[in-house]
N, C-alpha and C positions, 0 to 999 in steps of 0.2 A: 367710703362709700362714694363713687361718682354719682352725678346727677341722671347718668345713661342707666344707672341699676334700676331706676324706677319703672324702665319697660319691664321689668319682669312682673310686676304687679297689674300690666295692662294698661298702664298710665299714658296717656298722650302728653307728653311735655311740650309746652308752649315753646316756639321758636327763640324767644327771647327769655324765657326763664331758666335761669343756671343753678339757684340756690335753693329754693324753697322745699322743693320736693325731695332732695338728698338730706337736708337740715331735718326735715321731719322724719325721715325713714331712718336716720343713723342714730336718733335718740336711744334705743335700747341698748345700742353699744356702747353708749358713754353713761349710762346711769352707774355701772359698776366702777368707771374710771373716776367719776364724780364722788362715789361712795369712799374709795380709797384716799383719794386727795384729801378729803375733809377730815378724815380718821387721822392721818398722819399730820395734817397741819393741826388739828386741835391737840392732838398728843405732844407736839413740839413746843407750843406756846401754853400748853395747859388751859386750853378753851373751856374744857368740859368743866375743871374744877372751878373756873371762874362764873360759869353760868348755872351750877348747879344750885339750886334752891332761889335763884334771881328773878325776880319779877321783870320780863323781858318785852320790850316793844319791838316788833318787827315792821318794817318800813319799805316802801318803793313807790315808783311812780307808773301807772298805767298797767299794764301786763304785770311789771314786778309787784305791784300793789296787789295784784291777785294771788301772785306767788306769796306774797307775804301772809296774807289771809289764810292760804292754805295750809302753811307752817304752822300757824297760830292755832288752827283747829286742833292740831295734833300735839299741842304743847300746853301742858298744865302751867297756870300763873303767866301765859303769854297773850297778848293781844297783838292786833294789827290797826296802823292807821297809814294812809297813803301819805307820801312826802307832800302831796298837794295840799292836803290838810295840816299837817304837823307844821308846815313853813309858817302858816299864816295864823295859827292857832296852838303854838306848841305849849302853852302856859296849862292849857285845858287836859292835855293827854300825858305829860310828862310826870304828873303826881303819883308818887310810890313807885316810880320805875327805876331799877337798877342799871339795865343795861339794854342799849339799843342797836338793833342789828338792821343794817340797810342791805337791800337787795337790789342789785342792777346789772343789766346786760353791758351797756359801755360805762355808766357812771356818769355821762357827760351832760346829762339833762341838768338845767341851771339849779333845778330844787335840789338835786342829790348832795352836791357840794356844800351848797347853801345851809341845809338842814344841819350838816355838821357842825358848822361855825355857830350857828344860831343856837343849837341845844348846848354847845361848849359855854357859851355866854350865859346861857340860862342857869344849866346844871352841869358844872364842871365836875361833879362826882359821878355823873353817869359815864360807864364805860361805854364805848361806841365802837362797833365791830362792822365789817362789810363782806359781804360775799358778790364777787363780781366775775364777769366773764372776759373783761378787758383789763388787763392790769396796767394800762397806760393811760385810763382815763382819769378825768377829774377827782371822781369819788376816791379812787386810789391813792392819788396824791394828796389828799386830805389829812387833817389831823386825827388819825384813827388810833384806836388801841390795839387794834388786830385786823387784819386783811386775809381773807382766802380768796385766791384768784384760781378759777377753774380751768379746765383744760381748754384751749384756745379754739376747739371746734364747736364750743357751745356758743362762742360768739358770732351768732348767726350774721349772714351778709344781706340776707333779706330785709327788707323794710320790717315785715312780721317778725316777732318773736315766737318761735316754736320750741327749738332746741334749747334756747338759753331759759324759757319758761321752766320747762319740766327739770333741767338740771338745777335751776336754782331751788326748786321745791325740795328735789331729792338732797341737796345740799343742807337746807334748812331742816329737814325730818331726821338727817344723820345728826345734826347738832343737838337737837330736840332728845334725840335717842340718847346721846353722850350725857347731855344732862340730866338725863333720867337713870343712867347706868342699863339701858337697854340696846346697847350697840349692836349686840350680835342678833338680837331679833331682827333688826332692820336690815343688817347686813344680808342675812339669809332670804330676806324679802326681796331685796333690790336685785341679788343673783337669780333668783327664782323668776321674778317678773320679768326681768331683762331677757330671758331666754323664752318666756311664754310670749311676749309681746313682739319679738323677733320672729316667732313661728306663725304669729297671728295676723301679722301686718298685711299679706296678700289678701287675706280674707276680709279684714277691715277696709281695706282699699277698695275691693269691688263692691262692698256693700254700701260704702260711702259714694262711689260713682252710681250706683242705681238711685240712692236716695237724692242725689244732686240732680237726676233727670226729671225727678219729681216735683222739685220746689217751684211753686208758682208764683207766689207774690210775698208772703211776709213768714216769719220764724218765730216760735217760742222755745225757750231752753227752760228746761225743769229740772231741778235736783232739790234735796232735802238740806237741811241748814247746814251740815258738815261740810259740805262741798259747795258752798257759796263762791268760794274762790274758783273752782271749776267752772260753774256755772257762769260766773262774769267773763271769764277768759274764753270759754267756749262760744259765747255771744260776740266777743269781741273780735274773734279771729274771722267771722264770716263778715261783718262789719268793714273791717279792715281791709280784706282781700277782696271784697266787692265794691269798694268805693262808698258803702252806705246804700247800695241799689235795692236791697231787700230789709224793709222795716222790721224789727227784731226787738223783743224784750227778754229780760231775763227774770225769773220767779220762783218761789218755791211752790211745791205741789198745793199746799195748804193756802198759800198768799193767792194763788191764780183766781180762786173763787170770789175775791174782796174786790171786784172791779176790774182787773186785769183780763178776765176771761172775754170780755167784751171785744178784746183785739182779735178772738181767735175766730175764723171763719172756716168753712169747711175744706177750702184748699191751703189752710196754715200748716205747715210743718210743725209739729210739735215734738221736738226731741226731748227725750225723758232720759235721764240716767237714773235707773234703779237701783235701791239703796240695798245694802247689804244686812241690813238691821230689819228682821221680820216685822216689828211693829212700824218702823217707818214705811217698810213697803207696803203694809195694808192701807195706809192712808194714801200712799201712791197709788196704787191700784184702784181704789174708790173713785180718786179723782180722774184717773184714765177711763174707767168705765162709764162716768158720767158725761165726759167727752164725746164719748161714742155713743151714748144713748141721746146725746143732743145732735149728734151726726155733724160735728164741726172738730176740724183737724186732721192732719195725715200723721198717723201716731208712729213715730219712730222711736224704739227703746234701744239703749247701750245695756245689755243685759246677757245673763247667761240664757241659751235656749231652755235650758230645763227649768227656769226660774220665771219665764217671762208670762206664764199663765195664759197664753192666748191673748195678752193685751193689745198688741201691736199690729200695725200694718206690715211693719219690716223691722228687721233687727240687724242692729251694728253689734258684732262680738264683743264683748266686755273682756277687758285683759284682767282683771282682778275682782270679779263679782262676790267674793267671799270674805275679804279683809274687811277690817275696820273701815269706814267710810272716810274717817279723818285722813287714812293714808293713800287714797285712792287717786288723788288728783292728778300727780305726773303721769300715771300709767293710763287712765282714761281720757287723757284730753287728745290722744292720737287720732281718735275718730273725729270728732270738731275741727281739728286741723285739716285734715284731709278733705272733710266736707267744704271748708272754706276755701282750700286749694282749686278743687275740681269746679267748684261754682265761680271763682273767679276766672277759670279757664273758658266756662261756658258763656261769661258775661263778657268774654273778649278782651280780658285784662291780663297782665302779666303779673302772675304772683309775687314776684319780687319786688315789684314796684307798682301796686295797684292803685297809686295816687300821683298820675303822671303830672297833674297839675301842681303838686307839691302842698295839696290841702293839709295833710300828714306827712310827716318826715321820719327816717330810721332814727334821728335823733331830736327831740323837742328843742326848738330855739325860740327866741322872741320873749322869753320870761325876763322880764325885769325885776332884780331883786332889790327891795325897798331895806332901808334900816328898820331893825326889830323896834317894837313900840316898847317904851320905858314901863319897867315891871314895878308897880306899886307896892308898898309893903304896908299891909293892912294890919291893924291892931285890933286884936279880940275886944270886944265890948264886954 
């Protein structure tokens, strides 16, 4: 899909923006490709057998850390820790772990390769695998027990990760399903939602443009706990693509009452991903009604129109409103990505490089790796 195909959605492409929109729009086309690549490689190296029943730790940096969190939500016995924490405090997180899976776009962030060596030294018994979008990066050349390289088209050229994020999550969900002997279920889901997302993209894009025009000063992103990876990535896209010009917090619905509600003003965009779970949705609806009663927040829901219950000022169509929340992240991230894109254009930035002064870069640099601390052997008293 060329960048100019975005014109069919009514998008006005920034003259200097060549990549970001195309990388967002082609995601539904790549999800089935990622599915088949992961299944084939897993079968080739018997990765599903190695991970079956294993206590898995998923890791990544920045957006890849949020991808790891999203995958862990759908994987019993799995947890997620950012490489930025794992590097400096590995002993805390490796207890009881059988396998480590690193997720990365380029794998060239200094922490990515350093974590492999660090974990090898601390726990040589842990199997270490990686899923990457760039097979030439430093992580791919590390001392791994297995490597899955995704389609090159997932290796976004834009500064911001969009296609890389959703495809890393899909890849992780496929691995989780293989380890749980549920691969046919996830395969059917990926194919169905790929087609649904492709059909709904123009409608999602139009809604995001309307929402963008209404944003005044600050933003709140809300989800329930199985979607924390989605929530944090949704917030990060706007921060990155607008160079931080809009103050933003990400919270759970129930957590917002405990202090963070003081952030919400009448003009604040409150972006709400409505849960597929009826019990969670009741708690969410109560909070939204409370905001409306207090006359604070411009309430925008990512939801199915039939289930939105008249809660919102505006709707962005949900791609997967009825599947398990733990599986929704890669499919529901399209809306926040397009919001960030259009808000970037509105603020006069280039979405491909919204940080022209180099405050942030496509690949993190400047991280000095220090020798790991000596591990003391403590005798039990």
